N, C-alpha and C positions, 0 to 999 in steps of 0.2 A: 099279817104284816098291819101295827098300827100306823092309822089315818092321820095325814097330818093337816095343819092349816095350813093353807094356800096363801099366799100377801105377793100379791102383783108387782113387781121392780117396777119403778117406776115408767119405763117404755115398753111395760105390758100392753096396754092400754091403745097405744100405737099401734100393736101388730097384730094385736086381735081386732079393731077397725080397720087396719089395711086391706085383710083378709075378709071382713065383712062386707064391705065398701066395694074391694075389686076383685071381680070374678074368677079373673084371671091374671095372678099378681105373683113375684118374688120376695120373700123375707132373705136379703143378705146379715148374716149377724154370727156371730162366732161361737165356737161350742163352748158350752160351758152360760150363754146370756138366757137359757130359756125358750128357743125358740117352738120347741116341742110340747111344752108344754100350753103357752097361749095357742100357739095353734087348734090344742086341741080344748081350750077354751072354747073359739070361734066356730069350733066346728060343733060342739055342743051346743049353739046358741043357733045355728044354720040350720040341725037337725031340727028343731021346732015349728020352722016353718018353712023346708025345704026337708022332708023326710026321704031317708033311702041309705046305703051303705057308702062309704068313703071309702078307698083304697090306695093305701101309703106304699108307695113301691121306698123301699132303702138298700142300703147295705145288710149282708145273711144276719147280721150281729144286731144293728139294730133293728132290723125287722121284727127278729124273732122276742130279742128283750127290752132295751131301750123302750120302746112305744109300750109296750104291757104293763111295763114298770111304772112307766107315770101316770096312766089311769089308776093302777095299784095302789101309791102313792097317796093323791089327795081325796083328801074328804071330799071334796065338790067335786069331784068326778066320779064319785064310786057307781054312779049307776052308768057311766061309761065304762064299755067291753070291747078291747081291742082284742080281736083275733087273730095270730098269726097262722096263717096259709105255708104253712113252713116243713118240713122233714120228707116220709116217703113219699109218695105217689100216691097211695090210702090216705095219709094221713092230708094231705096237700085239697082231697079231694071232701073232705067230711068237710073240713075248714071254711073249703067251697062252698058247700050246701047249705052251708049257715047264711049267705049271704045274700038266699031266695027267702029267709025266715025272718018273720019282725022282730027279732032280737037283737043281736051286738050288732054298733053302728060301723064299728074302725075294721079294717079290715087291711094287716102287713103281707106283705111279698117283701123278698129280696129281687133283686134287677135279672141275677140270671132263670128264673123263673118264670117271668111274662111270657116267654113262644109256650110252655107250659099251662099258662092262663087259657091262652088265643085259641090251642088246640083245643085243652079239653071242653071250654065251651065251645064252640065248633061243633066238635063230636059228636057232644052229647045234645046239640039245638038247644043250647041254654042260651037267653039274650044276655049280654053286655049288663051287668047288676049294678053296675057302683057310678051313681052320678056328680062324687068326685073324686079328682085321684090328687094327692100328693106325693112331690117328689121332692123327697127327703133324698137328701147331697146332689142336687141337678143339677151338679159340673157332670155325671153321669149323659148326662144327655150333651156334650159339648158337644161333640163325634157327629151328630146328628146333621147331614148336607139334604133329607130331603127330597131327593130324588135316585133312582136306580141305576147300576150300573151293566152297560152291559158286554157279555164276554166279545172273543173272537171267532164264535160258532150262531151270535147273535141271542144269547139269552139271557135274561135278568137275574141278574145277583144281587149280594148284599154284603157287601164288604166289612169284614169281623161283626163279631159277640154281641158290641156294643151298639152298632147300629141297627142288625136284628132285631135286640130288645128295644130299642128306641121306635124303631118300626113300629112294632108293636103297639107304643102308645099314641103313636100319629097316626094312627087308625080311630082310635078309639078317642082323642083327647077332643076332639070338636064335635064328631057323629055323638057322643053317649055321653059325653058328662057338661055339665052345666060349668062346673068350678073346674081348675088346674091351679092348686098352688106348690110355688119350688120354694124349698128350703134352702139353705148353703152356705158356709161363712163366706168364700172365696170364692166368687162366680169365676172370676175369669184367671185361675190361678197361671195359667203359662202365655197369658197376652188376651188382648182385646178379641182375636178371633175365635175365644173358647162361648160368648156371650151369643156366638149367632143358633145355634141350634135350644139354646136355651129359650133364649129369648121368639123361636118360631113358634115353642109350644106353648107361647100365650097368649101370640096375633096372627099366623098364619102366614111371619113377614111383615106383617105392614109396618113394620118400624125399622127395621134395619135391611130390608129386601126380601121377594118371595122368595131366591135362594142366594146361597151362600155366596155363589161367581157375584151376582149383583151387590153381596155387602161388602167384599173384600174389594174387587173394581171402585166401588166408592170411596173406601176409608184405609184404603193400602195402597200402596209400591211395590214390586219388585225392589230386592238389598240388592245392593252397588255390587257387591259377588256372583248375580246372578242364584243365587240359591234361595229360594224364599220369601217372604213380600214384611213389608215391616208400616206399621203406621199412619196414614199423612200428620200432619203435626197435630191439624184441628181434629182429628178421627173424638181421641177420649173425652172431649168435650158435648163435642154435638154426637155421641153413640149415650152417652150415661142422659141428656138433656133429654136421646127422644125415648125412652126407657123409667127415665124418673117417674110419672108418673104411674106405672105399673110395678117397680119393682124398689124397695123399700130397703134405705143402707142403713144401719147400727154401725156408730163407730166406738167400743168400750170405754173408748177416752172420753168420751162425750156426757158416760153415765155414771161409771167408777170412780171408785178415790186412787190414782193411779201409785197412791204409797201401799196400798194391798194390792196381794197378788190374789187373783180371780179365784176360785176353789172350786173343780168340779169330779164328783165320786162318780166314777165311772162301774155300775155294778155286771158280773164275769159270774152266770151259771155252769157250774158244774156237771158231765158229763154226767148220766147215770152210773156206769162202771167208776169214774173218779169217784162218784161224788160216795157209791158205798164203799170203797176203798180208805178217803178219805176218813168217812166215821167211824171205821173200822181202827186207825190211826191215833185217830181222837181218841177213843176210849178206853188204849193205853197207855194215851198220855196223862190222860186225866187220872190213870186207875195208880203212872207211879208218884203223881202229888197229894194224893186223897190217904190223910192221914201223919202224913209229915212238915215238917217244918221246913220250906223250901228258901232259899235264899232269893234275893233277887237275880245276881244271876243265872244261877241254877233253872230255877222257873222260866228264866225265859229264853236258853237252853233246852229243856226238854221239847220248847212247843218248834224248835228248826224244821223237825219232819215234816210237821202239818204246812207252816210256812211253804214249805217247799212244792208238797205237791199243793198247794193252793195257787201257786204257780203256776204247775202242770210240768212238774216231774220228780221221781221220788229215786232219790240215793237205796243204791241195794250192796250186802254186802259188811262184815265188819268194818273193814276199813274206812265204807261212806266214801268214796272214791268215782265208785261206777255208776251212775244213772243209769233211769230208761224216762221214757217219754209218756205222760198220761193224758193230759187233756192240750188242750191248744187254748181255750179261750180267752186269754191274756194275751197272748199272738195277736190273735182278730181281733180284743179289743183296739192295741195298741197298730194296727195295720188303720181300721177305723176313725185315730186320732193325726195319723201320719199322713193319714189320704186329705182330712179335711183341714191342717195345715196349711199345703197345697204351695209345697214347696220349699215354704217359712222352715229352717230347721228346729230340732225335736232333738231335747237332750232327756236320755232316760236313766233314769235309776234303778239297779238292779242292785242284785244280793248275795245271790251263791254262782260258785262256779258253772252250774247247770243251765240257770236264766242264761248269761253272757255267753256259753256255746249255744244252744238254740237262739239267742237272737240274732249271732251275729250270721245261723243259719237260715234266717227265718226273710231277713234285712238285708243283704250281701254291701251296699253300697253303706250301709252305716261302719264305724269305726271307731272302736276300742279305745277310750282314754284313759292310754299309759304312759312310763316317764320318760317320751320322746316331746320333749318342747316344741317340736315343729306339728306336732298333733294339736297344738292348745293355736297355733298362729293359723294352721288352716281351718277350724273352726271359729276361730272369731273372724275369721277372713271370707265368711260364706262358704267355705268350697267342701262341708261334710254336713249333709242333710239329716245325720242321724248320729250322736254320736249319743255310746253305752259308757254309764261313769260310774264303779262304787263309789258311796256317797263318803268313805271311807279316806279316795283319795282324792274326792273333791274336797276338801275341807279349805281350812287359813290360807289365805294366798293368793287361792287360783282366782285369776279374773277371766269370766266365759259370757260375763254381759252381751260380748261385740254381737257376740255369735247368734244368741236367739233370748226371746219371751218366753220359750213352749215347753215346761220339764212334767214327765212324765216319772211316775213310779206305777215300774213294775212292779219291784216290791220290795214289801215291809217290814221293817225290823223295829226292835225295840229303843233304840240309841236315840233319845231327844236328840244328842249334843246333835250327832252324823245328819240326821232329818233337817235338822235350819239352817248348817253348813252348806246343804249343796243347793240350797233355796237360792241363801244369801249367793251363792254364786253367778245367778242372773235376774236375783231378785230386784221390790220396787230401788230397795236404796242405788242399787248397780247402777241402775239402766237410766235413773236421772244425772247419776255423778259421771256417768259416762255422756249426759246430752241426747239419751233416746226417749223420746214421749211417745210411748208406750207400754200396754200393759201387761204385765205379768200372767198368765195362763198355769194353774199346776192339775195335773190329772190324776186323778191317785186309782189305781184301777185295784177293784174289789171285790173277793171273792165270793160271793153269797154265803152267808151261815158260814163259816173258819172262822181261825184264828184273825185271819185278816182286820175281820172286821172290832178283834180285840183290840190291838194295834192302833189300827183310826182312833180307837177311843181311846186310848193313851198320847195318841199326837192332839185330839182334840181338848180333855182332861190331866192333861198331864199328871192323872193315877197311876196308882204303886202296881208294877206288874201283877204281884201276887194278889190283890183285890181283886185284878178283874177276873183273873183266872177261877180263882174260887170264888166268886161271883157267877163265872158262866157254869163251874163245873154244879152249882146247885142248881141251877137254871134247870140246867141238861139232866139234872137225875144223875148224877156220877157221884153226889155225894152225900 
């Protein structure tokens, strides 16, 4: 990978300084705004004066790929090594052992493996090695309530896997970690009550109440129907005021030209078996092209099987009607985007029938943009959390901007017009015409070292399909 020169965005130093100056803090900034690299920059500086490893807790794909990729991408971070504590128990144990060596400084782990981490350290009688903890997508901590529950038999227990994971962090957050950093795009996706658990890990309840009950009694009241609670009129301003010194919030509208969408490339690694299958399919594709004059349409057509496989499915049989799933890397990446969207509707562009089938199975609450006009009305009314749309079906005339401002390309194809058309359905111009003062986020799910990258190059440069394929063929030694 060619190292890139890093240029911090105007607000980058604000993030760095906030982390450097506030040992226990939160950074609230949307996906694609660069909070990962700026956090890494701050950790790199802290390492000079406070040596010792950092533990990053994150969703699986983020722990496995996003943090290691970010360190490998930038030249100024070439001395920063990120070690994922991921995989089977043996692989995790080997990675964990490096935390007791003076080498890697950042270790990543998915939240689900936190109980394993605690159990392993206790069984092996090893001390907690991490001086700093980063909670990436800190809304994972929102369910923390700070106290054990007691069963009818008098036995203490913790309800739910999320609470189990939070309890592990609670035991070490103040006893062993000198810094605790929370990162999220939307800290309270379901309302103000989501803030207490996250706030507790920063100050043990000093600002919002030592217990969740104290928090709710102070700022909430029962709903008139008698089910649940609702915030008091003064709750939001008071809660935000109390957290302001610990948590910085960045609004994309203050830093970006709303006339341009904010684009974010999310790279997905193919599993070993899928990679081997892909390489074989790619080799056969290039052999078909080699030595022949291939027109643009035919050149693009010959890449279809590789693009399908990059998305996670492979068509089988002569009629290309049946398909089998090969990997779910892009589905996991999309799940992370939807989770970070925190309830905001997400428009997902797909290309193949297999994509749509897999998307509908993985996200059963999603809807397909069909020919029924009610579907568009429901989307624009905010009643559809995830809408699956084929670019060819979302062309001229459709107005989808009221429904949302987040577009994810699950699949990529060579058709530039279709690509631009679906962006325009929710794009900046339509957002402003409809009176929405909000940025447009476009996330591209890119399978690493696949045809996806060539299609992305065409989108960015408008180069001809044939030129990109011939150049790749030579680079990979097929010509």
